[in-house]
N, C-alpha and C positions, 0 to 999 in steps of 0.2 A: 278390363281395367278396373282398378280399385275405386270404390265409391267414397271413401273417407280417408283423409290423411292419417297415417299411422300414429303420429304424435298426439292426435286427439282421440284415438280409438284403441285404448289399452285393452278393453274387453267388449266385444260386440256380439250381435246376434245375426244369424245368417238367413233371415227372411221368413216368409209365411209359407209353411208347407201344409199339405193336405193330411188329414188324420188316417193315414194308411201306411203300410210298409213301404210302398213306393215313395211316400212323403218322407219317411225316415231315411231312405236311400238318397233322396234329393237333399235333405239336410246335411247328411254326411258328405255328399259331393260338394256342397257349398262350403262346408268346413275345409275340405281338401283344397279348394280354390283359395280360400282365405290363408291357408297354410302356405301354399305355393307363392302367394303374394307377400308372405312374411308378416302377416298380422300376428300379434302376440297371442291373444286369447279370444275365444269365441264359443258359442254354443247355440242351441236352438230350443224352441218351445217344446216341452215334453208332450208327446203325442200329437204334434202339429198344432199350428195356430188356427187354421181355417175350421169353420164349423163342419159338422158331419158326425157320423157314428164312430165312436172309438171302441175297440175291443179291449177287454182287460189285458190280454197278452201284448197288444201294441203299446198300451200304457206302460207296462212293466219293461218291455224291451227298450223302449225309448228312454225310460228312467235309467236303465242301466247304461245306455250311451251317455246320458246326461251326467251320471255319476263319474264317468271317466272322460269328461270334457271339462275344460277350464271354467266354463260358465254353465251352470245347471239352473234352468228357469222353468217355471210352470205358469203358462199364460195362454191366452187365446180365446177363441169363441167356444161356447158350450162348456160342459164340465170336464175338468181335468183332475178332479180330486179322487183319490183311490177308494174312498168309502162309498162312492157312487157306483162302484163296479162289483161289489160283493154279491154273491149268489144266494146267500141264506142269512137268516137273522143273526146267527152266531158266528158266521164266517168272517175271518180277518186275513185270509190268505193274500188278497191283493194289497191290503194295507200293510201287511208285514213285509211283503216283497218290495213294495215301494219305500217303506221305511228303511229297509236294508240298503237300498240304493242311495237314499239320502244320507244315511250314516257313513257309508263308504266315502261319499263326496266330502262330507265334513271332516272325516279322518284324513283325507288327502289335502286339505287346505294348506297346511304348512309346505307340503311338497309342491303344490301349485304355485304358491308365493315364490319359493326358491326358483322353480323352473321359469316362472314368468319374469322374474328379475334378470336371470341369465339370458333368456331369449330376447327380452327387450334391449338389453345392452348389446347383445350379439347381432341383433337385426334379423332374427329368425323366429319361427313359431314354436309354441309349446307342443303342438300336435304335428307329427310328421307322418303323412300317409305312406303306406307300403307300396302304393301305386306309383308308377314312374311319372315324374313331372312332365307335362307336355312341353315340347320345345317352344311352341308358340303359346304364350300365356293369354289367349283370348278366351274369356269365359263363355263366349257365344258359340264356340266350337263344340261339337258333340264328342264327348269323351266317354268311352265305354270302360267301366270299372270292373276289373276281374276280382278285386277284393276291396272290402271296405275296412280292412284292418289298419291300425296305425300305432305308432310309437308315441307315448305320452311322456315327454321329458326323456331322461336317459334310462329310466328303470322300469317302465311299465309298457307292456305290449297289450293291446286290446283288439279283439276280433268280435264284432257284434253279431248277434243272432238277428237275421233280417227277414225271416219268414215265419208265418204262423205255424206252431207245432214243432219247431226245431228245438232239440234238447241237447 
């Protein structure tokens, strides 16, 4: 069951996840539930909210999901900043990858605004999971996801990398 009335929840966050790839899958599952409940916009904390050890790859993969989510946010316990994950004095690989994700999100803002206005008026979500919607919308039921891919508005299809080392 929804936690907040949709008319006061134009853009929301989907809870506190662990800083792991399973946490990223949990965030996406929560986004899918939000979509199935027809919330307009939502996102999650990049690399999870809860404390723990984050890997550079997790940070970047989650930033990529954030770039293709209506709400991209960086917050939570411990460090989430890309410069804390560089492996050498002159390395900027992680910062550059994070910056690319942020720039993509910024470039999509006009698209997000248009999609959000249409979705809000139409009573549906900007993000539409490729996963079939459960017949019983009980978020406490155990849903097994075969894919975490989703449609973002009418024009963008996104399929995230959800494991360490996937290229």
